[in-house]
N, C-alpha and C positions, 0 to 999 in steps of 0.2 A: 201104341204112340207111348205108355207109360214108362214101359221096358228103358225107351231110347230116352226119356228125362233122366231116369234113376241112373244109365249108362253114364250121360253125357256128366251130368253132376259127380260121379265119380271118377271121370277123367279129368274135373276142371279142378278138383280135390289134390291127385295124385301131382297136376301142373304146378297148384299153390302150394302144396308141399314140399316137392323139388326146389320153387322158386324162392321160396321163404327160409328162413333162417330159425327154426322154432326152436330156440335155447332162451337162457336166464341172461340177466344183467346180471351183473353184482353189485351190492351196494356194500359197501366194506366199511366197518367203523376198525382204527385200530385204537387198543388201550395201551397206554404207556404207567409203567410203574417204576418209580427211583428208592431206592432204598440203599442209606448209607448209614449206618448201623444204627439210631434210633431217630433218625432223620427220616423223614421219606416225603414224595409227590406224586400224585395219580393223574390222569385226567382221561379224556377220551377225543378223540377228534377223527375228521375223514381220512379215508386213504389218497386222495387225492383233493386236498384241500389247496385253495387261494391263498396267497398271501395276502392280507389287507394293509400291510407296512412295510417296506424295506428297511432296514437300519444299514449300519455301515458295512457289517459284516453278518447280513443275515437278512433275518424278515422274522414278520409275527403272526402268528395263527392262531384265531378263534380255534377255543375248546370246551367241551362240554363236561360239568363234574369236576372243575379243577381242585384240588386241594392238597394242601401240605402242613407236615410238622414239622416243625424247626425248634432252632433256640428262641424266636418269635412268638410260638404256639400254634393254633391250627390255623389256619386261613384259607378262604379258599380266592379263586384267580379267575378270568375269563382269558388268557390267551398266555402263548408262551410263545418265545423269543428262540430261534433255531441260530446258533451261530456256524459260518464258515469255519473251516480249519484256518482264514486267518485271521479270524474273529476268537479266535481258543475251541474253537468247534461246541460239542456240544448244546447245551440249554440254559435257560434261565426262564424264570416265572415272572411274570407280572410282577409279583410283589419284593422280587430281589432276596427273596429269603432262602429260596432255592438257587444256585448257583454251578453248573456241573459242567467240567471243561473235557473235553478230549476228541476224540474222532468226529469227525462230520456224522452225523444219524441219518441222513438222507441224500440220497442220488438226485440227480437232475441238476436244475438252475434253481437260482434264488425266486424267480419269478412261476417255475415250474418244477416245484420240488416234488419227489419221490419217494415213498418211505415203504418202508421191510421190515417185517418180523424178524424179531432176532434180538442178542443181549448186545451191551456195550457195556465196556468198561470204561468207567467217569472217574475223574475227581472231583468230592465235592467241598466246593469250599463255605468247610461250617463257622463256627465260632473258635472253635480252638483251632483255627488254619486246615489245609486242605488234606482228605482223609478220601478212602478209594469209597467209591458207589458202584452201582449196580441197575442200570437200565433197561428194563425188558418191554420189548413191545409187541402182541400179540396180535392176530386179527380174528377179529368178529365178523363172520361172513350171515349176512341172510340176502335173498336169493329174491329175484322180481322176475314175474313173466316179463316178459318182451311181448309188444303189441303184437306181434308176428303169432306170435304164438294162442294169447286169445282169437287174434282172427281165423286161425287155420282152425281150433275148437269148434267155433261158430259154422262154421264152413260144414264139418262135419258131422253136427247137431242137424242140418237143416239136411244135408244128404241121410241121414238117420232117420228123420221124418219122412222126406219124400218117398223113402222105401217103404216106411211102414204104408203111407197111405197108397202105395202103388201095389200093396199085397194084397191089402181088403180097402172095402171104402170109406175115405175118410167123410168126415163127420159135414152135411150140408147136401153130397151127393145125394141122387135118387137114383134108385135099383128100378130095373126096367122089370 
């Protein structure tokens, strides 16, 4: 009887392992860093942000840790406006102290933008006119176990505990 239970539990584990994709989900954060001479801006945002406000030629995205240093001093900002090619491309910060034009730095649509890591040459509209600037986008990844992986782990632990009880008497069983 005990061997049959262990055998069935092992077979169930193999079936579940084949049926469940035991992988990891990605929770990526994008790090943006723009530099033009002594002026700069940096912020973090999700790799798949939900635009909060469409503009005439772009969209607005909430950001974390948005800071900029420009002719106006050092400021923080809560969101960034990404512009389509029709709007001049590039981005501008909520404070409008950092405005950089150039190519679109996203693909997809304005309702569902996709950002990729890379370097973008932009023109910075600073106090002394338009000067070159560089926007660098990097990915900071963290892996999160999927529920299927955790379920598979739990089943494996039950099988190991069952095998242990099968080989020697479990607590609470009487020896004859």
